[in-house]
C-alpha positions as CSV (number, residue, x, y, z in Angstrom):
1,L,48.2,105.6,104.5
2,A,46.5,103.6,101.7
3,S,48.2,105.6,98.9
4,M,51.6,104.9,100.6
5,S,51.0,101.1,100.5
6,V,49.9,101.3,96.8
7,K,53.1,103.3,96.0
8,E,55.2,100.6,97.7
9,I,53.5,97.8,95.9
10,L,53.9,99.5,92.5
11,Q,57.6,100.2,93.3
12,S,58.0,96.5,94.2
13,L,56.3,95.4,90.9
14,V,58.6,97.9,88.9
15,D,61.7,96.4,90.7
16,D,60.6,92.9,89.8
17,G,60.1,93.9,86.1
18,M,56.4,93.0,86.1
19,V,55.2,96.6,85.6
20,D,56.8,99.4,83.5
21,T,56.9,103.0,84.5
22,D,57.6,106.3,82.8
23,R,57.6,109.9,84.1
24,I,55.6,112.2,81.8
25,G,55.6,115.8,82.9
26,T,54.8,115.8,86.6
27,S,53.0,112.4,86.6
28,N,54.3,108.8,86.8
29,Y,52.5,106.4,84.5
30,F,52.5,102.6,85.2
31,W,51.4,99.9,82.8
32,A,51.7,96.1,82.2
33,F,50.9,94.2,79.1
34,P,50.0,90.5,79.3
35,S,52.3,89.8,76.4
36,K,55.3,91.1,78.3
37,A,54.8,88.6,81.1
38,L,54.3,85.8,78.5
39,H,57.5,86.8,76.7
40,A,59.5,86.9,80.0
41,R,58.3,83.4,80.9
42,K,59.1,82.1,77.4
43,H,62.6,83.6,77.6
44,K,63.1,82.1,81.1
45,L,61.9,78.7,79.8
46,E,64.3,78.8,76.9
47,E,67.2,79.8,79.2
48,L,66.4,76.9,81.6
49,E,66.0,74.4,78.7
50,S,69.4,75.5,77.3
51,Q,71.0,75.1,80.8
52,F,69.4,71.6,81.1
53,A,70.7,70.6,77.7
54,E,74.2,71.8,78.6
55,S,74.1,69.9,81.9
56,S,72.9,66.8,80.1
57,Q,75.8,67.0,77.7
58,K,78.3,67.4,80.6
59,K,76.7,64.4,82.4
60,E,77.1,62.3,79.3
61,A,80.7,63.4,78.8
62,L,81.5,62.5,82.4
63,Q,79.8,59.1,82.1
64,K,81.9,58.4,79.0
65,S,85.0,59.5,80.8
66,I,84.2,57.2,83.7
67,E,83.6,54.3,81.4
68,K,86.8,55.0,79.5
69,S,88.9,55.3,82.7
70,K,87.5,51.9,83.9
71,I,89.0,50.2,80.9
72,G,92.2,48.4,82.0
73,R,91.3,48.8,85.7
74,E,89.2,45.8,86.1
75,D,89.6,44.0,89.4
76,T,91.9,41.1,88.6
77,A,94.3,39.1,90.7
78,E,97.2,40.6,88.8
79,R,95.9,44.2,89.4
80,A,95.5,43.4,93.1
81,A,99.0,42.1,93.3
82,L,100.4,45.1,91.5
83,L,98.5,47.5,93.8
84,K,99.9,45.6,96.8
85,D,103.4,45.9,95.5
86,L,102.9,49.6,94.8
87,A,101.8,50.2,98.3
88,A,104.8,48.3,99.7
89,L,107.2,50.3,97.5
90,R,105.6,53.6,98.5
91,Q,106.0,52.6,102.2
92,K,109.7,51.7,101.6
93,K,110.2,55.0,99.8
94,E,108.9,56.9,102.9
95,Q,111.2,54.8,105.2
96,L,114.2,55.6,103.0
97,K,113.3,59.3,103.0
98,K,113.2,59.3,106.8
99,E,116.6,57.6,106.9
100,I,118.1,60.2,104.5
101,D,116.6,63.0,106.7
102,K,118.4,61.5,109.7
103,Y,121.8,61.9,108.0
104,R,121.0,65.3,106.4
105,E,123.2,67.1,108.8
106,C,126.2,65.3,107.4
107,D,125.4,66.5,103.9
108,P,128.3,68.7,102.7
109,D,125.9,71.3,101.2
110,V,124.0,71.6,104.4
111,V,127.3,71.9,106.4
112,E,128.5,74.6,104.1
113,E,125.2,76.4,104.4
114,M,125.5,76.2,108.2
115,R,129.1,77.6,108.0
116,Q,127.9,80.6,105.9
117,T,125.0,81.2,108.2
118,N,127.3,81.1,111.2
119,Q,129.7,83.5,109.6
120,V,126.9,86.0,108.9
121,A,125.6,85.7,112.5
122,K,129.2,86.2,113.8
123,E,129.7,89.3,111.7
124,A,126.3,90.7,113.0
125,A,127.2,89.9,116.6
126,N,130.6,91.7,116.2
127,R,128.9,94.7,114.6
128,W,126.5,95.1,117.5
129,T,129.3,94.6,120.0
130,D,131.2,97.4,118.1
131,N,128.0,99.6,118.4
132,I,127.8,98.9,122.1
133,F,131.5,99.9,122.6
134,S,130.9,103.0,120.5
135,I,127.9,104.1,122.6
136,K,129.8,103.4,125.8
137,S,132.7,105.5,124.6
138,W,130.3,108.3,123.6
139,A,128.6,108.2,127.0
140,K,131.9,108.3,128.9
141,R,133.0,111.4,126.9
142,K,129.6,113.2,126.9
143,F,128.5,112.5,130.5
144,G,131.7,111.4,132.3
145,F,130.2,108.1,133.4
146,E,132.5,105.3,134.5
147,E,132.4,102.2,132.3
148,S,131.3,99.9,135.2
149,R,128.4,102.2,135.9
150,I,127.3,102.1,132.3
151,D,127.6,98.3,132.2
152,K,125.5,98.0,135.4
153,C,122.8,100.4,134.3
154,F,122.2,98.8,130.9
155,G,122.9,95.2,131.9
156,I,126.0,94.8,129.8
157,P,128.1,91.8,130.9
158,E,131.6,92.6,132.1
159,D,133.1,90.0,129.8
160,L,131.5,91.4,126.6
161,D,133.9,91.1,123.8
162,Y,134.1,90.4,120.0
163,I,133.6,86.8,118.8
164,D,136.6,85.2,117.3
C-alpha cells in the first residue's frame, strides 16, 4: 500500500516536470537536480516578463490611440449641434425608408418578380394536376375503378382542372 502511494507521487512529479525518469534495464530511475528547478523558474520568469512588456506596449499604444481619437472631438456647442442634426437626419432617413417600403409593391421590378414567381407556381400546379390525371387514368385501366370512386377515396375535388 505504501509503495503504491510513492509510485503515484513519483508519477505526479514526473508529469509536472519536477522529477526526471529513465528506464535502465528492468529498473526505473528517478532524479531531480536543484539547478533544473532554478532554470525552470528563471525561464518562467523571463516568459512572464516578456508578456508583461508586450502588454505594457499594447496599453501605451491604445492610450495614444485614445488620445489621438479625442483630438477634434472636444465637447463644444458646435459639435453638440452637429450631433443633434446628425441624429435628426438619421431619424428622417429611417422614416423615408419605411415610406419607401410601404410602396414597394408598386415597384416595377417587384411586380415583374411576382409575375415570374406566379408563372412558375402555375406551371408547377398544372404539372401536378397532369400527374393526378395520369394516375387516375392508370388506376381506371389497371383496376377498373370509376373516376368518382377514385376522387372520393383520395379526396380529389370534382372540379379539379388545369389553371389558365
